[in-house]
C-alpha positions in Angstrom: 40.1 -16.4 29.3 38.8 -18.6 26.4 36.0 -19.8 28.7 34.9 -16.2 29.4 34.5 -15.3 25.8 31.1 -17.0 25.3 29.8 -15.4 28.5 31.0 -11.9 27.4 29.4 -12.4 24.0 26.1 -13.4 25.6 26.3 -10.4 27.9 26.9 -8.0 24.9 24.0 -9.6 23.0 21.8 -9.2 26.1 22.7 -5.5 26.4 22.1 -4.8 22.6 18.7 -6.7 22.9 17.6 -4.6 25.9 18.6 -1.3 24.1 16.5 -2.3 21.0 13.6 -3.3 23.3 13.6 0.1 25.0 13.8 2.1 21.8 11.0 0.1 20.0 8.3 0.1 22.7 4.8 0.1 21.1 4.2 3.9 21.7 7.7 5.1 20.9 8.3 7.5 18.0 11.3 5.5 16.8 9.1 2.5 16.2 6.4 4.7 14.6 9.0 6.3 12.1 10.5 2.9 11.3 7.1 1.3 10.7 6.2 4.3 8.5 9.4 3.8 6.5 8.7 0.1 6.1 5.1 0.9 5.0 6.4 3.2 2.2 8.9 0.5 1.1 6.1 -2.1 1.0 3.9 0.4 -1.0 6.7 1.1 -3.4 7.3 -2.6 -4.0 3.6 -3.5 -4.3 3.0 -0.7 -7.0 6.3 -0.7 -8.9 6.7 -4.5 -9.3 3.6 -5.0 -11.4 4.6 -2.0 -13.5 8.0 -3.4 -14.1 6.8 -6.9 -14.9 3.8 -6.1 -17.2 4.7 -2.6 -18.6 8.4 -1.8 -18.4 9.6 -5.5 -18.8 13.3 -5.3 -19.6 13.6 -1.5 -19.6 14.0 -1.1 -15.8 16.2 1.9 -14.9 19.5 1.0 -13.1 18.5 3.3 -10.2 15.5 1.0 -9.5 17.8 -2.0 -9.7 20.0 -0.4 -7.0 17.0 0.4 -4.9 16.0 -3.3 -5.1 19.3 -4.4 -3.5 19.0 -1.7 -0.8 15.4 -2.8 0.0 16.5 -6.4 0.2 18.9 -5.5 3.0 16.2 -3.4 4.7 13.8 -6.3 4.7 16.4 -8.6 6.1 17.2 -6.1 8.8 13.5 -5.6 9.7 13.1 -9.4 9.9 15.9 -9.6 12.4 14.7 -6.5 14.3 11.3 -8.2 14.9 13.0 -10.7 17.2 13.4 -7.8 19.7 10.3 -5.8 19.1 8.1 -5.6 22.3 4.4 -6.5 21.8 1.2 -6.0 23.7 -0.2 -9.1 25.4 -3.7 -9.7 24.2 -4.8 -11.2 27.5 -3.3 -8.9 30.1 -2.9 -5.7 27.9 0.6 -5.3 29.2 3.8 -4.7 27.2 6.0 -7.8 26.9 9.7 -6.7 26.9 11.4 -10.1 27.7 13.6 -10.9 24.6 13.0 -14.6 25.0 9.2 -14.3 25.0 9.4 -11.9 22.1 11.5 -14.3 20.1 9.3 -17.3 20.8 6.1 -15.5 19.9 7.6 -14.1 16.7 8.9 -17.5 15.5 5.5 -19.1 16.0 3.6 -16.3 14.2 2.7 -16.2 10.5 4.5 -12.8 10.2 7.8 -14.6 10.7 7.2 -16.9 7.6 6.0 -14.0 5.6 9.2 -12.1 6.4 11.4 -15.0 5.5 9.7 -15.4 2.1 10.2 -11.6 1.5 13.9 -12.0 2.3 14.4 -14.7 -0.4 15.2 -12.1 -3.2 18.5 -11.3 -1.5 19.7 -14.6 -2.8 19.9 -13.0 -6.3 23.2 -11.3 -5.2 25.4 -14.4 -5.4 23.7 -15.4 -8.6 24.0 -12.1 -10.5 27.7 -12.3 -11.5 26.9 -15.3 -13.7 24.1 -13.6 -15.7 24.2 -11.1 -18.5 22.4 -7.7 -18.5 19.0 -8.8 -19.7 18.9 -12.0 -17.6 20.0 -10.0 -14.6 17.3 -7.4 -15.0 14.6 -10.1 -15.5 15.9 -11.9 -12.4 15.8 -8.8 -10.3 12.3 -7.9 -11.4 10.7 -11.3 -11.0 12.4 -11.9 -7.6 10.5 -8.8 -6.3 7.2 -10.7 -6.5 8.3 -12.6 -3.4 8.7 -9.2 -1.6 5.1 -8.4 -2.4 3.9 -10.9 0.2 4.8 -8.2 2.7 1.5 -6.6 1.8 0.0 -9.0 4.4 1.6 -6.8 7.1 -0.4 -3.7 6.1 -3.5 -4.5 8.2 -1.3 -5.0 11.3 0.5 -1.7 10.6 -2.9 0.1 10.3 -3.9 -1.4 13.6 -0.7 -0.1 15.3 -1.2 3.3 13.7 -4.8 3.4 15.2 -3.5 2.5 18.6 -0.9 5.2 18.4 -3.4 7.8 17.3 -5.7 6.8 20.2 -3.1 8.2 22.6 -4.4 11.7 21.9 -8.0 10.6 22.4 -10.6 8.4 20.7 -10.8 8.4 16.9 -13.8 8.1 14.6 -13.9 4.4 13.7 -15.9 4.7 10.5 -13.8 7.5 9.1 -10.6 5.6 9.9 -12.0 2.5 8.3 -12.9 4.6 5.2 -9.3 5.6 4.8 -8.2 2.0 4.9 -10.8 0.9 2.3 -9.7 3.7 0.0 -6.0 2.8 0.4 -6.5 -0.9 -0.4 -8.8 0.0 -3.3 -6.1 2.3 -4.8 -3.5 -0.5 -4.3 -5.8 -3.0 -6.0 -6.5 -0.8 -9.0 -2.7 0.0 -9.5 -1.8 -3.7 -9.5 -4.7 -5.0 -11.5 -4.4 -2.2 -14.1 -0.8 -3.4 -14.8 -2.1 -7.1 -14.9 -4.8 -6.0 -17.3 -2.3 -4.5 -19.7 0.2 -7.3 -19.4 -2.2 -10.1 -20.2 -3.6 -8.2 -23.1 -0.3 -7.9 -24.7 1.6 -11.0 -23.6 -0.8 -13.3 -25.2 -0.5 -11.7 -28.6 3.0 -10.2 -29.0 6.4 -11.0 -27.7 7.8 -7.5 -27.3 5.6 -4.4 -27.1 8.2 -2.2 -25.5 9.9 -1.2 -27.8 7.5 -2.5 -30.6 8.7 -4.9 -33.2 8.9 -4.0 -36.9 5.6 -5.8 -37.4 3.8 -3.8 -34.7 0.9 -2.9 -37.0 0.3 -6.5 -37.9 0.8 -7.9 -34.4 -1.1 -5.4 -32.4 -3.6 -3.4 -34.4 -5.4 -6.4 -35.7 -5.9 -8.0 -32.3 -9.2 -8.1 -30.5 -8.0 -6.6 -27.2 -8.5 -3.2 -25.6 -4.9 -2.1 -26.0 -5.2 -2.5 -29.8 -8.4 -0.5 -29.8 -7.1 2.3 -27.7 -5.8 4.9 -30.2 -4.2 6.9 -27.4 -1.6 4.1 -27.1 -1.4 2.9 -30.6 -1.1 6.3 -32.3 2.0 7.1 -30.2 3.7 3.8 -31.1 2.6 3.6 -34.7 5.1 5.6 -36.8 2.7 5.8 -39.7 0.4 7.9 -37.5 2.6 9.8 -35.1 5.1 11.0 -37.8 2.3 12.5 -39.9 0.6 14.2 -37.0 2.2 17.3 -35.4 0.1 16.9 -32.2 1.5 13.4 -31.4 5.1 12.7 -30.2 6.5 9.4 -31.4 7.5 7.1 -28.5 8.6 3.5 -28.9 7.8 2.8 -25.3 5.4 5.3 -23.7 5.3 3.7 -20.2 3.4 6.5 -18.4 0.7 6.3 -21.1 0.6 2.5 -20.7 0.1 2.8 -16.9 -2.4 5.7 -17.1 -4.6 4.2 -19.7 -4.5 0.7 -18.0 -5.7 2.2 -14.7 -8.2 4.3 -16.6 -9.7 1.4 -18.4 -9.7 -0.8 -15.3 -11.6 1.8 -13.3 -14.2 2.0 -16.1 -14.5 -1.8 -15.9 -14.7 -2.0 -12.1 -17.2 0.8 -11.7 -19.1 0.0 -15.0 -18.7 3.5 -16.4 -19.1 4.0 -20.1 -17.7 7.3 -21.3 -17.9 6.4 -25.0 -14.3 7.4 -25.7 -11.6 5.4 -27.5 -11.2 2.8 -24.7 -13.6 -0.1 -25.8 -14.2 -3.5 -24.4 -12.4 -6.5 -25.9 -13.6 -9.7 -27.5 -10.7 -11.7 -26.3 -11.7 -14.5 -24.0 -9.1 -13.9 -21.3 -10.0 -10.2 -21.1 -13.7 -10.9 -20.9 -13.1 -13.3 -18.0 -11.0 -10.7 -16.2 -13.6 -8.0 -16.9 -16.2 -10.2 -15.2 -13.9 -10.7 -12.2 -13.2 -7.0 -11.9 -16.9 -6.1 -12.2 -17.7 -8.5 -9.4 -15.0 -6.8 -7.3 -16.5 -3.4 -8.2 -19.9 -4.5 -6.9 -18.4 -5.5 -3.5 -16.3 -2.3 -3.5 -19.5 -0.2 -4.1 -21.4 -2.1 -1.3 -18.5 -1.8 1.2 -18.0 1.9 0.5 -21.7 2.8 0.6 -22.2 0.8 3.8 -19.2 2.5 5.5 -20.2 6.0 4.3 -23.7 5.3 5.8 -22.1 4.4 9.1 -20.0 7.6 8.9 -23.0 9.9 8.3 -25.1 8.1 10.9 -22.4 8.3 13.5 -21.7 11.9 12.7 -25.4 12.8 13.2 -25.6 11.0 16.5 -22.3 12.5 17.7 -23.4 16.0 16.8 -26.7 15.6 18.6 -24.8 14.3 21.7 -22.4 17.2 21.5 -25.2 19.7 21.4 -26.9 18.1 24.4 -23.7 18.2 26.4 -23.2 21.8 25.4 -26.8 22.6 26.6 -26.2 20.8 29.9 -22.9 22.7 30.3 -24.5 26.1 29.6 -27.3 25.4 32.0 -24.8 24.3 34.7 -22.7 27.5 34.2 -25.8 29.7 34.4 -26.8 28.1 37.7 -23.3 28.5 39.1 -23.2 32.1 37.8 -19.9 31.5 36.0 -18.5 34.8 34.5 -19.3 35.4 30.9 -15.6 35.5 29.8 -14.9 32.2 31.5 -18.0 30.7 29.9 -16.7 31.6 26.4 -13.4 30.0 27.2 -14.9 26.8 28.4 -17.3 26.5 25.4 -14.4 27.2 23.0 -12.3 24.5 24.7 -15.1 21.9 24.4 -15.6 22.9 20.7 -11.9 22.4 20.2 -12.2 18.9 21.8 -15.1 18.0 19.6 -13.2 19.0 16.4 -10.0 17.3 17.4 -11.8 14.0 18.4 -14.2 14.0 15.5 -17.1 14.9 17.7 -16.5 12.3 20.4 -15.8 14.0 23.7 -13.8 11.9 26.1 
């Protein structure tokens, strides 16, 4: 009986593996929903982690700390789940469902090492009992930086989404590519906006949230954009907000921090000068970062304009092709003396196909 236990364990493991393989085939809805959920978790972590490090700092709500622990277990589960996820062979185009082949390919891929690094934050659980409240919050926040490496999975997930959408017909490549460019641009702006704010304050003041008693001396006299932005300083400076009925005093206006940081970063990237209270800084580190962001803005402009040109050019060609096909179809139906009512139904059907497939008839 003791000799049969390993064999029974292997049999159960094989049955479980086969069940996972069947449910996570490339075109299954379970796999789509799970990937969409992981996508949202990656997005949450990529956006909120810089906010918590550079803006919130030690004022992270407990609910977010609890979510961190939950997401750690989710990433570990997803890492193990990928040992059984079928994949499409690049050479044959067939779906590989053999658990052994899946495991070997996954262990040799870069995705495996990315997932392992993203699972490291779960080690904070055995360490947390030995830390006080502030140390624990800091540890939980900075450990999340390792989870941000999961952003490298996003291009693969966009590719799988594209393959899933193509089940219903061809998609417009330039339009789909435009959505991807917009997504990564928004992600970059959110993260770098927080970085912009954090470096502007960390180099000059130890604690901006809540401000120290010497806030006016530490912040307002510095040559940085945060110090020159009265939208931020008036809310935090009690000498101003307590004497103005239109300003509510707030020792840590985190939403304003984030909004103004993203606002100023977008002005820098896209070289827009509105002439409002946000002004450029004379601090060296901020001038260096401004140059970097402006260079990124040039490439973002070029990439967006080039892709939009492709979208418009493709749209014009596709519309012309569609009109030619409609003319050919109308001529054929006239020669064949198709009834008028049936002609209308056929033309309406092809118009529907053109709209649903972005003008590309299959």
